[in-house]
N, C-alpha and C positions, 0 to 999 in steps of 0.2 A: 509200460507199453508202448508199446511202437504209437510213432504217430497219426500211421493211416487210421491204425484201430479205432485210438482216440479221435477221431473225426467221425466216423464211422456208424460208431455209438451214439456220437454227439447230435448226427443230421438221423437218427433212426428214434431218437429219443423228441428231437422237436418234429418229424413227422407224426410221431405216438400224440403228441401234446396238443397239436394244431388240429390232428381228426380228433380230438375229443371235446377240442375246441368251438368245435362245426356244429358238432353236435349238441351243443349248448345254448346255437343260436335259435332261439326261437322264430317257432314260423310267426310270418306275414300273409297277409290278408287286405285288400284292397276295399270295402262299401263303397260302390257306388251306385247314385240315387237322381241318376238326371230325371227328369218328366219331359217329355213335349206333349204331353196330353194330361191328361185327367192325375191332379197333384193329393196325395193322399196327405191329412192331414197329423195322422201318426208319422210321418218320417222323422221329424227332430227325436221323437219320442223313443224310436225304433233306432236309430241314429247312436244314440248313448246309451241308451241300455245294452245296442251292443255293442260297444267299444268296453264299456264295464266288466260285462258277461269275459272277452274274450283277454282283457288282462288280468280277470281274474283264474283266467285257465289258461294262464304262459300263449298266449297270441296276440301280435302285436299288430295295431288296426293304423289305418290310414283311411282318411274316406275324402271323398269328394265327386263333384256335378259337372266338371270338366272333362267331357270325355277327349282334349287335348290329351290328356294322362293316358289312352291308350294308344302308347308308342312301345316300341319293343324295347327297346331299354328300362322305360320303366317298370314294364311287365314282370320283366325277367325279376325283379325283384320280392316279387307275389306269391304264394304258394296258392292261393283259391282267389278269385272276382268272386263278389258280391253281389247282386243285381236286385239290391233292396227296393221296390218299389215302384220299380220305374216305369215310364209308359214313352209309348209312340216309337219315332224314330231319334233313337238316340244318339247312334255311330255313324256317321260317314260312310263308305265305303272302303275308305283306306284303313280309318280304324277298324271295321268288319274286320279287314283282311289280318290287320293284326291280333287282332285277335281269338279269328279261328288259326292262327299258327300257333300263338296261347295256349292254345287247347288242345295242340296239336304236338306239341313240346314237351304234353304231360302236367298242363296246369288243371287244377281244378274253377269250379264254376259252382255259385248258387243262387239259386233265386228262388226269391221269399213275394207274396201273391202275385201282383199285379206284374211282377217278371214275367209273366205268361202272356201280358197285354201291351207286349214292346218287341216290333222287329219284325210285325207281318211279313211285310216283303223278302225277306230274309232267312227261306227256308231249312238253311245251315243250323242259322238259332231256333228258330220252330223245335229242330228235331234235338238239339241242344239242350233244349229248355224243357224238352218234354210233349208242352203243346200249346195250344194257342189258347187265352180266354174268349167262349163266345158271349156266354149273359148270366146273370146272379139275379137272384129274389132278394127283399131286403132283407137287412142282419135280426137274425133270429137262432136262437139252441137247435142246435144237430149235436147227432150221435156218428162219432168216427168210428169204423175197426180195424182196428189192429191186426193189418195183414202179417207184418213180420216183425216180430219181436225180439232178434237178434241184432239188430243194425243199433248202432249208435245211436240216434234220433230218436227213438222208439223203447232202447231195451227201460225205458224207467215207467213206460205205460202200462197197463190193463187189458184188456180185452174189447173194451172198449173206452173211449175217452166222451164225452159230451159236452161242449165249451160256448157260447156265443161269439158269432163272426160274421164275416160276409163271406157266402158259398158260392164262389162258381162252378159255371160248368164249362164244359171245353171243347172244342173241336181240333180235328186235325194231331190227336194223338199220338206219341211215339210208338209203338205195339211193345217195342223191346226194351221197354222200360220197366223197373221193378220196382210196385206197388209198395208201398208201406201203410199209408194209411187212406182208408177208401170210406166214402158217405153212403152210409144208411139213407135214402133219398126218402122213405114213409115215417122220417124223424121228424122232417119238416116241409116244408113246402117253397115248389120252385123250384128243384133240381130235373134234369133235364136227360142225365146221361144213360140211367138207368138201372139196372143190377151192377156193373160194373163201372161206378163215378170214382176212379182215384181221385184223391185230396194231396198227398204227398208219395213222392218217387225217389229212384236214383238208380244211373245207370252209367258204366262207363262210355263213354262216344268217343268217337272221333282221336283217341287215342290218350283221353284224358277225363277227369269224374265228376260230373254231374249229380245232383242234387238239386229240390226242387221241394218248397209245400206252397199250397195255397192258401196257409193260414196265416194272419197276421194284420188285415186289415186297420182293428180300432188301435189304439194309443192304450185301453187296459192291456194288448194282448203284450203289452212288451212289460209287463212287469206281474206278468202269471208265469210261476216257477215251469209251470211244466210247459209251457211253449219254448220259457226260453233254453231248458232244455233241446226240446227238439231241435232248437237251432243249431244248439252247439255241437248236437250230436251230428248235423248236415257238416256242418261247416270244418270236423275235423277230421269226415270222411273227404272231401272234397281235397283238404291236404293232403289227406294220402298220408307215405312214408316221407315226405318232402325230401322224394328223391330232387336232382339236380337235374331242370327244363333243357330237351334238347332236341333243338331245333334244325338238328338234321333228321328226325325224323318228318318233319312238316310237309305235307300233301300241296299247299296254300302255298303257292307261288309269292314270292315279295312282290311290296310293289316298286317300283324303279323308279329313284328320285326324280323330277321334273326337269331338276334342273339338266339333266342328264339330253334331253331333249332339246333342238332347236327346231324353231317352221320357218319353210323354205317359201315361199310365193312358186311357185312354179308357171300358174298364168294368172291373167287377174281381167275382169272386162269380159266375160265370154256372155254368150247369149244363149239362153238356155242348156250350158251342158248336158247330155244324158249319160252318156254310157262311156267308160275308158277300159282301156285294155294295157299290158306293157309286150312292147315286141321284144323278141331275140337279142336286138343290138341293142337294146336299149332306152329307146325311144317310145315313148306315149303315146297311144291312137285312143282319140276318144270324138266325139260326135256333135255338135252339135240340134236343136230339134228342126230346123229353121235348114235344114240340109247341109250345113258345115262339116267335111272329115277333116281330123285339126290334127298334126304331128308335133308333141314339145318334143327336142333334141336337147338334154344336158350336156352334149359337147359343148353347143352353142346359147344354149338357154335360152332358144327362140322359136317362138310357137310358128307353122308354119299351117296352109292354107292347101289339103292334100286331092281337096276333091272337093265339089259344091255340086251335091246330089241333087236335082229336081224333085220336090216333094208338095204336096199337099200337106200346107200348114194352117188349118185355121180350127179354130177351137185348142184342142190338146194332138192333133194329127202331129206327121211329118217323119221327122226321123226318130224314130225311140230307140231300137235296142240295137247294139255291136257285139261282138262276140267271134275274140281267133278260133281254126280248127285245131283241135287237140293235137295235129300234123302240120302246124302250119309250117313250121320249117322245112320240110318234103315238098309240101305242096300249095302253100302261099294264097290260102282261102283264108277269107272273112264273111261273115255271116251281119248280115242288112236286117233289120226290122221297119220298116217303110211303109208310110202312106203315098203310091205313086199319084203323079198329077195325071188328070186325064175324067173323063167322065164316070170310068167304073167306080164305083164305091168298093173296094178292097185295102186291105192292108197284104202287104208279099214280105215271108221272111226269104231271103235270098243269098245265095252264096257268088260273091264273086272272086276276082285273081287281085290282089294285093301285094304288088311289088316293085323294087325300085323307089319308092314312100311315095306311090300313086295308084288310084282306083281304075283298073283296066275296067271302064263303062261298061267295052262288047262283051265280057264275058261273063254277065248276070245270067245265073242257073234259077231262077224261081222255085222256089223246093215245095212253100206254102203259100195259101191266099188265104185271107181271112176276110170274109165279106160282114160290109159294115154297112151304118147307114152316119152319112156328111153334113143330116141336114140341123143338128140338135148336138151340143156339147153332152156328153164329155165321158172320159175316161178310157184310156187306150192302152194304158199298162207298157209292155213294149220291152220288157227285161228277158234278155239272153243269158244262160250258161250253159256251159255242161260239165257232166261230174267222171267222174274218172273211169266211167267203160265208154265213153265217147256218146250219151244220149246228153242229147238238147233238150233244155228246159223254156221253152218260150212262156209268157203271162200275156193274157188279154184281159183289158177293161170291159164292162159290163156294154160300154157306149150306150150308154142311157141316162139324162135328162133327167137329173134329180131334186128341180128347183121348182116343182109342181104340184109335192107330196108332203112338204111342211117340214122334211128333212126325216122323214120316216122312211119305209117299202114303196119305193119306188115300182106300181103296178097298178097302174091306168092302164084296163082293158079296155075302154071306149074306143070305139073305130076311128080312124088317124090317128089314133095316140100309141100306135105299135114305139115311138123313141121315148117317150115318159114310163114306158114297162119294160124292166130288167127280169120278166118271167121270159123275154124272147128269148134273152142271150143266156142267162149265170145260169139260171135253172132249166134250162133249153138241152139234152143229151144231142141232140141233132144240130148243134152251132159252136160253133168255136171261140164266142166272147162268153168275156166272163170267167174264165178259166186260167189253169198253168198246164201246157200241152208238153206232153214228154215222147218224144220221135229219135231214132239214130239217123242223121243224114249220109246216104250212101255216094258211093263213088261218081254212080251215071247219075246224080241228083234225085234217084228216088228217097226214101226214109223209110226204115223199120218201124213199125209200131208194135210194143214189148206187149206179151200177152198179161200181163201184169198191169197194163193201164186199166183204167178208171169200164172202157168196154169192147174190150177188143178180141176175148177171149182167148184168141191165140194170133201167137207172131204175125203180123200182115205188111207185107211188104206195098206203097205206094208210091203212083208218078202224077204229077201232078201235072195237067189240068184232066188227068182222067177225072170221072169221076165214077159211082157204083163199086168202086173196085173192093168197098169190104161186104159182108156177105150182107145175105137179106136178115138173119136171125141178129147181126149185132144188136145191140141194146142202144148205140148212141156212134158218135166218133169217135175212134180206134185211137186218133189221138189225144182224146181228155183223159189228162191223169190226175189232177183236182181240177172242180166243178163249183159254181155255188160261189164263185168271187166276186168281188162288189170294183175294185181297182187296186189288184196285187200288183204294185208297182215296182218294187223291186225284190229279187230272193236270192236265196242260196243254197249250195247242197254243201255238203256236212258229207264228205266221201268216207270217213271214219268210220261214222254212226246210221252212215247212208240213209239221212235224215234231209230232208228240204223243208228251206225256212222259208216265209215271203212275208212283205211290211204292207199290210193292208189297210188303204185310207179309209175312212169311216162318215157315216152319210153326217148331216150338221143335225138333228135335232137337240138342242141343248136340255131339257127336263125330259125324262118320261111322262106320255099320257097317257091314263088309263083307258079312252076308247081306240087311242094307235096303237101302244109298242112302247120300247120303251128309247131312253134318250141313247144319242148317238157315241159308238166306240169304234177309235182306231187298234186295231187288232196287230198283234206277232202269230202268225197262222205257224204250223208245225206238222209235217204230212211222213211218217213209217211207211206207208200204203196208199195207192190210189182211193179219192174218195169225197163227198162232195160236202162243201162247207156251209151251206146252211144260206147263200144271199139270190134272193131280196126277202125268207119269209122267215129269216133267226138275225145276229146281228149278236157278237161277243161267245160267253158262255151257252151261246143256244139262249140266248132271251127271247121271245117270239115276240114279232108284228102278228098285231090285228087283218084279216081279210078284211080292204076296205074297199066302198063300192062308190069310184070318185064318181060314177051319175048321180045320185042319189046322197053323195056324202054320207054313208051310217055306215057305221062300225058293223063288223060281222064277229067267228070266233077267234079265237088266237090258233095259227098255224101248228101244229103237231111237228114235233122232230124227228118221232119215227114212224109218221106216217105222214109221209111230205107227199102232197099232191100238185103238179101245176096242170089247171084247169083252165088259162090262160090263149086267147082267141090266137096270141102269137105265137103261141108254141107251136115249132114242127118236129116237138122228138116227144119219150114218151111223157106220159100223164105221170105214171108212178115213180118216185127220185130214190135212190138210197136212203138211210136215217143220216142226217147232220152232222157235222163233226163242230165239236165246240171247237173256238178260237185258243191258243196256245197263253198269248198272256193278250190282253183287254181293258180299255182305259178310257173312262168318258173325258168332258171337257175339265170337266171338276177335279176333287179328288178321286184314288181309284181307294176303294176298301179292302181289294183282292190284291193290288198291286203298287203299292204306296211310291214305293221307291222312283214310278216314272214321273210321278209331279203330275203339274195339273196342265193344262195344253188340249191338246191334240184337233 
């Protein structure tokens, strides 16, 4: 036999041998039982029972409570990850990213009992687990309906299964799961999910496989043959066909190695810096509230003052906003939002020529003026951003003193107290404060108010200082895109999805008060279209305040988010307002039950 034929047959036999060997490698799972909330007493018994169960059925098992093992190199070793009675936020953002990529690569997930009492702020995980724990009654015997007897987790059961356990009620259930077991709420006390009360399910999710069972609270569960067969079937489903993980299928990008980044301080010891933008030549232009317009030159590493704009800088006024014109390369226009010096209480949105590293003060063209009061603090807003279509967004604060309302709704309607009443501004359709304005600046210094603004009705062209250019039928100022803002300090526009985002600085009440309203919440808001965002009647996800009589110090009924009425004598606009829109994200001083990842503060 020729040598090359002998070598070929040897390699072929070796490949066949190795292939068969790989088929004999047992699947491996990781039991993860870290807790950051309630810790189940059954965890040690569950760990021991599942290790014994898997070993008896040819499945290798590792156990851990160390989230640091959620790294890509380690997770590649496993066919499935079991979240065994986990609670709370058990993974940090980097570990969450690793786990998402593991599932997207084809990995398996098994959730047991309080795995749904885990990671409430991570919506991807909620979809994987299939829902979140809401509540539970006392432990008791209940009847389970077996909805699917063809699955390995339930094929050993009859049509019903009666057992003693702690029975979870759920919220935010994923409608795309395949239910295996459901609870008959007539068989026990305390169910709140109604006729469709799932207790175990499976589904394919984001490239991987997921199985969950709400059963398994008690220590006795892990000595029960039918329950252990139920868990084993779920594990086998999650393992699947033992396919090699395919990380090229991952949608979630890897988190870059932090050692790849180097922090460089460009400028220090600044005085209340407010906004910045990048010039075409690579220099950075930025502003300080007290009027300085500065330039950082990367070629020299130096910061120079390009211009010192005279501004009224009491309270929170001053030089607040900066943006380059979308056609800056051709026209050298920049836009500033500032408080001019003088007796007139206004803030200007103005266009200037900025050329040769200096501001041409004589080139100022006032685009728009916002009337304000300067007797009392606070909330000026002042962010300027352009979208890809050339629309300029300007945020303005409610210009209201919040320090005489105990941290609740500042709606003091007593004579002479307009500065303490945010109804004059945020909820006033005829006032530009407490808003985000949307206009398209025109070359002649005018601006277009698009018909999709909150009150424009049709495309309207306006020129300052002319008044009355909007028709009498208009329901409010045509520049208004969103209203009901407290202090929308910074905003951002997502051009791909056509979404406006902004951060909203919240009120100061540290605790809710039954006769006044909710505790203070900071907000991240998102607008797909023009709307009213609630202030000063609501905060967060439309948590209502009580109407409050500051003269008698008596509380009146809660405000209604669907029928919002501005009865303030300081209101110069419409009485009836659009329905209030809830915040996108909201969080108080303490822990946020809805968004735990934001931590505490505010």
